[in-house]
C-alpha positions in Angstrom: 30.7 2.9 44.9 30.5 2.7 48.7 29.6 -0.9 50.3 29.9 -1.6 53.9 31.4 1.9 54.4 34.2 1.4 52.1 34.7 3.4 48.8 35.5 0.8 46.0 35.1 0.0 42.3 33.1 -3.0 41.1 31.7 -4.3 37.8 28.1 -3.4 37.2 27.2 -6.9 37.0 28.2 -7.3 40.7 26.0 -4.7 42.1 22.9 -5.5 44.4 20.2 -3.7 46.0 21.3 -1.1 48.3 24.6 -0.4 47.1 25.5 3.3 47.1 26.7 4.6 43.7 28.8 7.6 43.1 28.3 9.3 39.7 30.4 11.9 38.1 30.6 13.7 34.7 30.9 11.2 31.7 29.9 8.1 33.8 27.3 5.5 32.3 24.7 4.7 34.9 25.3 1.1 36.1 21.8 0.3 37.4 18.5 2.1 38.4 19.5 4.6 41.2 17.1 6.8 43.6 19.3 9.8 44.1 20.2 10.8 47.6 22.4 13.9 46.8 23.3 15.8 43.5 25.5 18.9 42.8 24.5 20.1 39.2 23.6 16.7 38.0 22.6 16.6 34.2 21.8 13.1 32.8 21.5 12.3 28.9 18.3 9.8 29.0 17.3 10.4 25.4 17.6 6.6 24.6 15.2 5.9 27.3 12.9 8.7 27.4 13.4 10.4 23.9 14.2 13.5 25.8 16.3 15.8 23.4 18.4 17.7 26.0 20.3 16.3 29.2 18.0 16.3 32.2 18.4 18.2 35.4 18.1 15.9 38.4 17.0 16.8 42.0 16.3 14.7 45.2 13.0 15.8 46.2 10.1 13.2 46.6 7.6 12.8 43.9 4.3 11.1 43.5 4.4 7.5 42.6 2.5 7.9 39.3 4.9 10.3 38.2 5.8 9.5 34.4 9.1 8.1 33.5 10.5 11.1 31.8 9.6 13.5 34.7 11.1 11.3 37.4 13.9 13.9 38.3 15.1 12.0 41.4 15.8 9.0 39.5 18.5 8.0 37.2 18.4 4.8 34.9 20.9 2.1 33.9 22.2 2.7 30.6 21.7 6.6 30.6 24.9 8.9 30.8 26.1 11.7 33.1 26.6 14.9 31.2 27.4 17.1 33.8 27.8 17.3 37.7 28.1 14.5 40.5 25.7 12.6 42.4 25.2 9.8 45.0 22.4 7.3 44.5 21.2 4.0 46.0 20.9 0.9 43.8 17.0 0.2 43.7 16.8 -2.1 40.5 19.3 -4.3 38.6 19.2 -6.7 35.5 15.8 -7.3 34.3 14.0 -5.3 37.0 15.7 -2.0 35.7 13.8 0.1 33.2 16.1 -1.1 30.4 15.4 -4.6 31.4 11.5 -4.2 31.3 12.0 -2.5 27.7 13.9 -5.8 26.8 11.0 -8.2 28.0 8.7 -5.9 26.0 10.7 -6.6 22.9 10.7 -10.2 23.5 6.6 -10.2 24.2 6.2 -8.3 20.7 5.0 -10.3 17.9 6.6 -10.1 14.2 3.3 -9.6 12.3 3.1 -10.9 8.6 3.1 -8.1 6.0 -0.2 -7.6 4.0 1.7 -8.9 1.1 2.7 -12.2 2.8 -0.8 -12.7 4.1 -2.4 -12.1 0.7 0.2 -14.6 -0.9 -0.3 -17.2 1.7 -4.0 -17.1 1.2 -3.8 -16.8 -2.7 -1.3 -20.0 -2.7 -3.7 -21.9 -0.9 -6.5 -21.0 -3.0 -4.8 -21.7 -6.1 -3.4 -25.4 -4.8 -7.1 -26.3 -4.2 -8.3 -25.3 -7.3 -5.6 -26.6 -9.5 -5.8 -30.0 -7.5 -9.5 -29.9 -7.9 -9.1 -29.3 -11.7 -6.4 -32.1 -12.1 -8.8 -34.5 -10.4 -11.5 -33.4 -12.6 -9.5 -33.9 -15.8 -8.4 -37.4 -14.6 -12.0 -38.4 -13.7 -13.5 -37.1 -17.1 -10.6 -38.6 -19.3 -10.9 -42.0 -17.3 -14.8 -41.8 -18.1 -14.4 -41.3 -21.5 -12.4 -44.3 -21.8 -8.9 -42.9 -22.3 -6.0 -44.9 -21.0 -5.0 -43.8 -17.5 -1.3 -43.1 -18.9 -2.6 -40.6 -21.5 -4.9 -39.3 -18.8 -2.4 -38.6 -16.2 -0.3 -36.9 -18.8 -3.0 -34.3 -19.3 -3.7 -33.8 -15.8 0.1 -33.1 -15.1 0.0 -30.7 -18.2 -3.2 -28.9 -16.7 -1.1 -28.9 -13.4 2.0 -27.5 -15.1 -0.1 -25.2 -17.3 -1.9 -23.6 -14.1 0.9 -23.1 -11.7 2.5 -19.6 -12.1 6.2 -20.4 -12.0 7.1 -16.9 -12.8 5.2 -15.4 -9.8 7.9 -16.1 -7.1 10.5 -14.8 -9.5 8.6 -11.6 -10.3 7.7 -11.1 -6.6 11.4 -11.4 -5.5 12.7 -9.3 -8.5 10.3 -6.4 -7.9 10.8 -6.1 -4.2 14.7 -6.4 -4.9 14.4 -3.5 -7.4 12.4 -1.7 -4.7 15.0 -2.0 -2.2 17.5 -0.6 -4.7 15.4 2.4 -5.3 14.6 2.8 -1.7 18.3 2.7 -0.9 18.9 5.4 -3.3 16.4 7.7 -1.4 18.1 7.0 2.1 16.1 4.1 3.3 17.6 0.6 3.8 15.3 -2.2 3.8 16.3 -5.0 6.1 13.4 -7.4 5.5 12.4 -7.8 1.8 8.4 -7.8 2.3 8.7 -4.7 3.9 9.1 -2.9 0.7 5.4 -3.5 -0.2 4.2 -2.7 3.3 5.2 0.8 3.1 2.9 1.3 0.3 -0.1 0.0 2.1 0.8 2.2 5.3 -2.3 4.0 6.6 -0.6 5.4 9.7 2.8 7.0 10.4 3.9 7.2 14.0 7.0 9.3 13.8 9.4 10.3 16.8 9.8 14.3 16.7 13.6 15.0 17.5 16.0 14.6 14.6 13.3 13.0 12.3 10.6 15.8 12.0 13.0 18.5 13.4 16.5 19.3 12.6 17.9 18.1 16.0 19.8 21.3 16.1 18.7 24.0 18.6 18.2 27.3 17.1 17.3 30.8 18.7 14.2 32.2 16.8 13.0 34.9 19.1 14.7 37.7 21.1 13.1 40.2 23.2 15.7 42.9 24.3 15.3 46.7 25.1 11.4 46.2 24.9 11.7 45.4 21.2 11.0 42.0 19.4 13.5 40.5 17.2 13.5 37.2 15.0 16.4 35.1 13.8 16.3 33.5 10.4 18.3 30.4 9.4 18.3 27.0 11.2 20.9 24.9 12.7 24.7 25.8 13.8 25.7 27.2 10.6 26.0 31.0 10.8 23.8 31.5 7.9 20.9 34.0 8.9 20.0 37.5 10.0 18.5 39.1 13.1 15.3 40.9 11.7 13.2 43.7 13.4 9.9 44.3 11.5 11.3 41.9 8.9 14.3 44.0 8.0 17.9 43.3 9.2 19.0 45.1 12.3 21.7 47.7 11.4 24.0 47.3 14.6 25.9 50.5 13.4 22.7 52.5 13.9 21.3 53.5 17.7 18.7 51.4 19.0 20.0 48.0 19.5 22.4 48.2 22.5 20.1 45.7 24.7 20.2 43.4 21.9 23.9 43.4 21.5 24.4 42.8 25.0 22.2 40.1 25.2 23.9 38.3 22.2 27.2 39.1 24.1 26.0 37.4 27.2 24.9 34.6 25.6 28.1 34.0 23.8 30.6 34.8 26.9 28.4 33.0 29.3 28.9 29.7 27.6 31.1 26.6 28.1 30.4 25.3 24.4 32.0 26.1 20.8 31.0 25.2 17.3 33.8 24.2 15.1 34.0 23.3 11.1 34.8 19.9 10.1 33.7 17.3 7.3 31.9 19.9 5.4 29.5 21.0 8.3 29.5 23.0 11.4 29.7 20.8 14.5 28.8 21.5 18.2 31.2 20.5 21.1 28.9 21.0 24.2 25.1 21.4 24.9 22.6 22.1 22.1 21.1 25.1 24.0 24.5 26.8 24.3 25.2 25.9 20.6 22.1 27.9 19.8 23.3 30.9 21.8 26.6 30.9 19.9 25.1 30.8 16.4 22.6 33.7 17.3 25.6 35.6 18.2 27.5 34.7 15.0 24.7 35.8 12.7 25.2 39.5 14.4 28.9 39.5 13.5 29.9 38.3 17.1 32.5 35.5 17.7 34.1 34.0 20.7 37.5 35.1 18.8 36.7 38.8 18.8 35.8 39.0 22.3 39.0 38.0 23.7 39.2 41.7 25.2 36.8 40.1 27.5 38.8 37.4 29.1 37.0 34.9 31.5 38.3 35.0 34.9 35.7 32.9 36.9 32.8 30.7 36.5 29.7 29.6 38.6 28.5 26.7 36.8 25.0 25.7 36.3 23.3 23.9 39.1 19.7 22.8 39.0 18.8 24.1 42.5 19.8 27.5 41.2 18.9 27.5 37.7 21.6 29.9 36.4 25.2 30.1 35.2 27.5 32.9 35.7 30.8 34.1 34.4 33.1 36.6 35.6 35.3 38.9 32.9 37.8 41.6 32.8 36.1 44.6 31.3 38.4 47.4 31.8 41.9 46.9 33.6 42.7 50.6 33.6 39.4 51.6 35.5 39.6 48.4 37.5 36.3 47.2 36.4 34.9 43.5 35.5 31.7 42.5 34.2 29.3 39.4 35.4 26.9 37.8 32.9 24.1 35.5 34.0 22.2 33.4 32.0 19.4 30.9 33.4 15.7 30.6 33.9 13.5 33.7 33.8 12.6 33.3 37.4 16.1 33.2 38.7 17.5 36.0 36.6 14.4 38.5 37.4 14.7 38.0 41.2 18.3 39.3 41.0 17.8 42.2 38.7 16.8 44.3 41.9 18.7 47.4 42.5 17.0 48.8 45.8 13.7 49.0 47.3 12.7 46.0 45.2 12.9 47.8 42.2 14.0 45.9 38.8 16.3 47.6 36.3 16.9 46.7 32.5 18.8 47.8 29.6 16.7 49.9 27.0 17.3 49.9 23.4 19.7 52.9 23.6 21.8 51.3 26.3 20.5 53.3 29.4 19.2 51.7 32.4 15.5 52.0 33.2 12.9 50.5 35.2 11.7 46.9 34.6 8.2 45.6 34.4 8.5 41.9 35.8 4.9 41.3 34.6 5.6 42.5 31.1 8.7 40.3 30.9 6.6 37.1 32.1 3.9 38.0 29.5 6.4 37.7 26.8 8.0 34.7 28.1 4.4 33.0 28.1 4.1 34.0 24.5 7.2 32.4 23.6 6.2 29.2 25.5 3.0 29.0 23.8 5.1 28.8 20.5 7.1 25.7 22.1 10.1 27.9 22.7 12.5 27.1 25.4 13.3 30.7 26.9 16.6 31.8 28.7 17.0 35.3 30.4 20.2 37.3 30.6 21.6 39.9 32.9 24.9 41.6 33.7 26.6 43.8 36.4 29.8 45.6 36.7 31.7 45.2 39.5 35.3 46.3 40.7 38.2 44.2 39.9 38.3 40.7 41.5 39.8 37.4 40.7 36.8 35.1 41.9 33.1 34.8 41.6 30.8 34.0 44.5 27.0 33.7 44.9 26.8 36.8 46.8 28.2 38.9 44.3 25.0 37.9 42.0 22.2 37.9 44.7 21.1 41.2 43.6 21.9 44.5 41.5 22.0 43.0 38.1 20.6 44.7 34.8 18.1 42.6 32.9 19.5 42.3 29.3 16.8 40.4 27.4 15.3 37.0 26.3 16.1 34.2 23.8 13.5 31.8 22.6 15.1 28.4 21.4 13.7 25.6 19.6 14.8 22.6 17.7 12.7 23.8 14.6 10.9 21.3 11.9 12.8 20.2 8.8 11.3 22.1 5.8 11.6 18.9 3.7 9.7 17.1 6.7 7.2 19.7 6.4 6.6 19.0 2.7 6.7 15.3 3.3 3.9 15.2 5.9 1.5 17.4 3.6 2.5 14.8 0.9 1.5 11.9 3.0 -1.7 13.6 4.1 -2.4 14.2 0.6 -2.0 10.4 0.0 -4.4 9.5 2.7 -1.8 8.6 5.4 -2.3 9.7 8.9 1.0 11.2 10.5 0.9 11.1 14.4 3.8 12.5 16.5 5.2 10.4 19.5 7.8 12.0 21.5 9.4 12.1 24.9 9.3 15.9 24.9 7.1 18.2 26.6 3.6 18.5 25.3 3.6 22.3 24.8 7.0 21.8 22.4 5.4 18.9 20.7 2.2 20.6 20.0 3.9 23.8 18.7 6.1 21.8 16.5 3.0 19.7 15.3 1.0 22.7 14.4 3.9 24.3 12.5 3.9 21.0 10.5 0.3 20.5 9.7 0.1 17.4 12.2 -2.3 18.9 14.5 -4.9 21.7 14.9 -6.5 21.5 18.3 -5.6 21.1 21.8 -8.1 18.1 21.8 -5.6 15.9 19.4 -2.7 16.3 22.0 -2.4 13.6 24.7 0.3 13.0 27.6 1.6 10.0 29.0 -0.1 10.8 32.2 -3.6 11.2 30.4 -3.1 7.8 28.6 -2.0 5.9 32.0 -5.6 6.9 33.4 -7.6 5.7 30.5 -9.4 2.4 30.1 -8.7 0.1 27.0 -11.8 1.7 25.1 -10.6 5.3 26.0 -7.1 4.5 24.9 -8.2 3.3 21.6 -10.3 6.1 21.0 -7.3 8.6 21.9 -5.1 6.5 19.6 -7.2 7.2 16.7 -8.2 10.6 17.2 -5.1 12.1 18.9 -2.3 13.4 16.6 0.4 14.3 19.3 1.4 11.9 22.2 3.9 13.4 24.5 5.9 12.3 27.5 4.7 8.7 26.7 6.4 5.5 28.2 8.0 2.6 26.3 4.9 0.4 27.0 2.4 3.1 26.1 4.1 3.4 22.6 3.7 -0.3 22.2 0.1 0.0 23.5 -0.7 2.5 20.8 0.7 0.6 18.0 -1.4 -2.2 19.1 -4.5 -0.1 19.3 -4.3 1.2 15.7 -3.5 -2.4 14.6 -6.5 -3.4 16.2 -8.5 -0.9 14.4 -7.2 -2.2 11.0 -4.6 0.3 10.5 -1.2 -0.5 8.9 1.2 1.2 11.1 4.8 2.4 10.4 6.5 3.2 13.6 10.0 5.4 13.7 12.2 5.6 16.6 16.0 5.8 17.6 16.1 4.9 21.2 16.0 1.7 23.3 12.3 3.1 24.5 11.3 2.5 20.9 12.3 -0.8 20.0 9.2 -2.7 21.5 7.0 -0.6 19.3 9.5 -0.9 16.4 9.1 -4.6 16.4 5.4 -4.6 17.0 4.7 -2.3 14.1 3.8 -3.4 10.7 7.0 -1.6 9.6 9.4 -0.7 12.0 11.8 2.4 11.1 14.7 3.1 12.9 17.2 5.9 12.5 20.5 5.0 11.1 22.9 7.7 12.3 21.5 8.3 15.6 19.6 5.1 16.5 20.7 2.6 19.2 21.6 -0.7 18.1 18.6 -2.5 19.8 16.3 -0.2 17.8 18.2 -0.8 14.5 17.7 -4.5 15.2 14.1 -4.3 15.8 13.5 -2.3 12.8 12.4 -3.5 9.3 14.0 -0.3 7.6 16.8 2.1 8.6 16.8 5.8 7.6 20.5 6.6 6.4 19.9 10.3 7.0 17.4 10.2 10.0 15.1 12.4 7.8 11.3 12.1 7.7 11.2 13.0 4.1 12.9 9.6 3.3 10.0 7.8 4.9 7.7 9.7 2.5 9.9 8.7 -0.4 10.1 5.2 0.6 6.0 5.2 0.9 6.2 6.3 -2.6 8.4 3.6 -3.9 6.4 1.0 -1.8 3.2 2.1 -3.7 5.0 1.9 -6.9 6.1 -1.7 -6.1 2.7 -2.7 -5.3 1.3 -1.5 -8.5 3.9 -3.5 -10.3 3.3 -6.5 -8.6 -0.3 -5.9 -9.3 0.6 -5.6 -13.2 2.8 -9.0 -13.0 -0.1 -10.7 -11.5 -2.7 -9.3 -14.3 -0.2 -10.3 -16.8 0.9 -13.5 -15.7 -2.4 -15.2 -14.4 -4.3 -14.9 -17.8 -1.6 -16.9 -19.4 -1.8 -19.7 -17.0 -5.7 -19.8 -16.8 -5.8 -19.6 -20.7 -3.5 -22.5 -21.1 -5.4 -24.4 -18.3 -8.7 -23.7 -20.0 -7.4 -25.1 -23.3 -6.5 -28.4 -21.8 -9.5 -28.9 -19.8 -12.0 -28.2 -22.5 -9.8 -30.3 -24.9 -10.2 -33.2 -22.5 -13.9 -32.3 -21.8 -14.6 -32.5 -25.7 -12.4 -35.4 -26.2 -10.1 -33.6 -28.8 -6.2 -33.6 -29.4 -4.3 -31.4 -26.8 -3.8 -27.9 -28.5 -0.7 -27.6 -26.5 1.9 -30.1 -25.2 3.3 -30.4 -21.6 6.9 -29.6 -22.9 5.5 -26.8 -25.0 3.8 -25.4 -21.6 7.1 -25.7 -19.7 8.7 -23.4 -22.6 5.9 -20.9 -22.4 6.1 -20.8 -18.6 9.9 -20.7 -18.2 11.1 -18.7 -21.2 8.4 -16.7 -22.9 6.2 -15.7 -19.8 9.1 -14.9 -17.7 10.9 -13.2 -20.3 8.0 -10.9 -20.6 6.8 -10.6 -16.9 10.5 -9.4 -15.4 10.3 -6.2 -17.3 7.3 -5.2 -15.1 9.4 -5.1 -12.2 11.3 -2.3 -13.6 8.2 -0.1 -14.4 8.5 3.4 -13.0 6.0 4.8 -10.7 3.1 6.7 -11.7 3.3 10.5 -11.0 0.1 10.2 -9.4 0.8 7.7 -6.8 0.9 9.9 -3.7 -2.3 11.8 -4.7 -4.3 8.5 -4.3 -5.7 7.1 -1.0 -4.0 4.1 0.7 -5.5 0.7 -0.6 -8.0 -1.3 2.1 -5.8 -3.5 4.1 -8.4 -5.7 3.9 -8.3 -6.0 0.3 -7.6 -9.4 -1.2 -4.6 -9.9 -3.6 -7.1 -10.8 -6.3 -10.0 -8.0 -5.9 -13.1 -8.2 -7.7 -11.9 -5.8 -10.5 -8.7 -7.5 -11.2 -10.3 -10.9 -11.3 -12.7 -9.6 -13.9 -9.5 -8.5 -15.9 -8.0 -11.8 -15.4 -10.9 -13.6 -16.5 -11.6 -11.4 -19.6 -7.9 -11.8 -21.0 -7.9 -15.6 -19.8 -10.9 -16.0 -22.0 -9.1 -14.1 -24.8 -5.9 -16.3 -24.6 -7.9 -19.5 -24.6 -9.7 -18.4 -27.9 -6.3 -17.6 -29.4 -4.8 -21.1 -28.3 -7.7 -23.2 -29.1 -9.2 -21.3 -32.0 -5.9 -21.1 -33.8 -5.0 -25.0 -33.2 -8.4 -26.0 -34.5 -8.6 -23.7 -37.5 -5.0 -24.5 -38.7 -5.7 -28.2 -38.0 -8.7 -28.2 -40.1 -7.0 -26.5 -42.9 -3.8 -28.3 -43.1 -4.3 -31.5 -40.8 -0.9 -30.9 -39.5 -0.8 -30.9 -35.6 2.7 -29.7 -35.2 2.0 -26.4 -37.3 -1.2 -26.1 -35.8 0.5 -26.2 -32.0 3.3 -23.9 -33.4 1.0 -21.3 -34.5 -1.2 -21.4 -31.6 1.8 -20.9 -29.4 3.1 -18.0 -31.2 -0.2 -16.4 -31.4 -0.5 -16.7 -27.5 3.1 -15.0 -27.3 2.1 -12.3 -29.7 -1.0 -11.7 -27.5 1.2 -11.4 -24.4 3.5 -9.0 -26.3 0.5 -6.6 -27.3 -1.0 -6.8 -23.7 2.4 -6.0 -22.0 2.6 -2.9 -24.3 -0.9 -2.1 -23.1 -0.4 -2.0 -19.4 3.0 -0.6 -19.3 4.3 2.8 -19.5 6.8 2.3 -22.2 4.7 3.6 -25.3 3.1 6.5 -23.6 6.5 7.6 -22.1 8.3 7.1 -25.3 5.6 9.5 -27.3 6.3 12.1 -24.5 10.0 11.9 -25.2 9.5 12.1 -28.9 7.6 14.9 -28.5 10.7 16.7 -26.9 9.3 16.7 -23.3 11.8 15.6 -20.3 10.5 12.1 -19.1 11.8 8.9 -17.9 11.4 6.0 -20.5 11.9 2.4 -19.1 13.2 0.5 -21.8 12.7 -2.9 -19.9 9.6 -3.8 -21.9 11.2 -3.5 -25.2 14.3 -5.4 -24.3 12.2 -8.1 -22.9 10.1 -8.1 -26.2 13.1 -8.4 -28.2 14.4 -11.2 -26.2 11.3 -13.2 -26.5 10.8 -12.6 -30.1 14.4 -13.7 -30.9 13.7 -17.0 -28.6 10.4 -17.8 -30.4 12.1 -17.6 -33.8 14.6 -20.0 -32.4 11.8 -22.1 -30.9 10.0 -22.1 -34.1 12.7 -22.2 -36.9 15.6 -24.2 -35.7 15.3 -27.7 -36.3 16.9 -29.1 -33.1 14.1 -27.2 -31.4 11.7 -28.3 -33.7 12.6 -32.1 -32.7 12.8 -31.3 -29.0 9.5 -29.5 -28.8 7.5 -31.0 -31.7 7.2 -27.7 -33.5 7.6 -26.9 -37.3 9.0 -23.5 -39.2 6.7 -20.8 -40.1 6.5 -18.9 -43.1 6.2 -15.2 -43.1 2.6 -15.1 -43.8 2.1 -17.6 -41.0 4.1 -15.5 -38.6 1.9 -12.4 -39.8 -1.2 -14.5 -38.9 0.1 -15.2 -35.4 0.6 -11.6 -34.9 -2.7 -10.6 -36.1 -4.8 -13.0 -34.0 -3.0 -11.3 -30.9 -3.4 -7.7 -31.9 -7.2 -7.5 -30.7 -6.1 -7.8 -26.8 -4.8 -4.2 -27.3 -8.4 -2.9 -27.6 -9.8 -5.3 -24.7 -6.8 -4.1 -22.4 -8.0 -0.4 -23.3 -11.7 -1.3 -22.5 -10.6 -3.0 -19.1 -8.2 0.2 -18.1 -11.5 2.3 -18.1 -12.8 0.3 -15.4 -9.7 -1.0 -13.6 -6.6 1.3 -14.2 -3.2 -0.6 -13.6 -1.1 2.7 -13.8 
């Protein structure tokens, strides 16, 4: 840096406004700088703006309303210089920088409660009031009937113990934990446990484009050379694929493809990058655009190694003010010939392909120099650009032997070779995942720092948007009022060139309309929106640390398909939780009704407090935990997301709980009174009532799980997953009930008595009708 006219080196924390900073390739920008001079400066701002490739910088003044991603005369703290040199004056430091403003946005963002935690909070409070009310009623009625306050107090405590679903916290935690494990196997790491269920209720996914929906590997897909159109198959940097014409592979041994060959050769030689094999994959060393050119040439059989007969002599590096790169190569030493290759923007190349009298020249398919129509080339460029392709042009020029290259050598006289259209293609699995999400009633919106044209083209390929009216830019959003912004957030499907605060605003706007929003991101600019979203999803590979810390979930493969898989698992988790509630609450309500009615009728308690504890802590928990291991239904992603405002205990679920609760009460109260009247033995009556209830629990569990249906399918010889957890739980509970009933020590502790075989069969028989009730309820309120 330069301070007081002296060149010196200081820590970035010591910079003040007005300091002059010198930047060179490889430097990290220490503060927000207004550029004063540049030489071929390219800056990686991906963490701040989401731009997938280094941005070319200049010094020209810009309007004050220019979006962040388009401020070419500024560089920002935390970004990296990938190429060139520059001088800039410090205009913002610390919290006043763009990065500092993002930090403030993160602090202002709120961590919202998930739908599950909100519902459980409401349910817990409601249940507390109901239990306390019933306990007070029981106590008052008992005293009114002349019972001793000690007996009435014990009965009230028994009612409270029977009503509290002790197993609910355990099953919620276990179910969520199993969901975390299943998601981890599908490349999604959950950082906050309740986020597991939130995924299942997601109604909108706001996804980044680069690397999440796309491969994050630039690929040549279209080539125009010699007046002919070619397509290139394959994606990424692996040399897998072919160059096709009319959907047939090009035969380079035949005539008619000379211009294509020369264009590929130019892209390979006028190049400072290389691709190498390592760790089981092809890795790029250099810039993504040059990597795409190398791969395209490799698919034609051209490699940097087999072009050693054209050694490079000199280079003119790319500079933004000239918009091209040029290399000089030895062509024929015997004939004293060299060749210059040029690559760059179409405008920069075309204006140099003039031979004389402003006539342009190009290489035709047979390798002959013919007249070039610039308008035809520009039409081809427009066609590629409309498909979201970034277009590079190529030219060459033979010159007499020389050892250096200057700009005068390439001012005119070059021969146009062709165009190559490059794009970061969408992932095939991401396309399928987007379709699956849409089938499941989930909107997928793209939020990106890339150009609107490129973003819209990718979105159309993936089925995210279909019309231009669904595409909005950051500049358009900045001019909207609150109402217009909310409408755009709801109707728009692609948001390009958006600033960090606009991403945050988009999430808030969607949430204000009742949407459950999942937001993906990998950069510093995404962190505020990730924290605000109902579930923030950060990229585990390419994600910045601040983005990971703000997120609820990490993708270990940075792939959108993993989000769809996690949503699927999240829906399965919610269904299992719903099953657990449908199983557990009827048991508690049935026991509570038994005690309450016994008090109201002034009869002997059919079940004692210590026996209630046994049922709550052993039998019920032993049967409810297997529900956490239930596999997800095959139709889980063919159904619409549940209403975010839906209560944990919906109307249909309450009816189910009430119906099963009444049956459980009939079993306990009925069996107790029946056996008591026959035998007069309270211990036997209670023992049979308890075992009758456990039998009903077992049959109800089999009615709502997929164990028996999947077992039947397996027996029929078809491939299916059978979850044996319900069977294991049933076996364990049956053994414990045998110990509870038949072991003398347990008889003394729990005031029970051994049962005969016939009595045990009677207990099983009274529990069996719950199967038919469950089948009827399943028609109106399916749990699977």
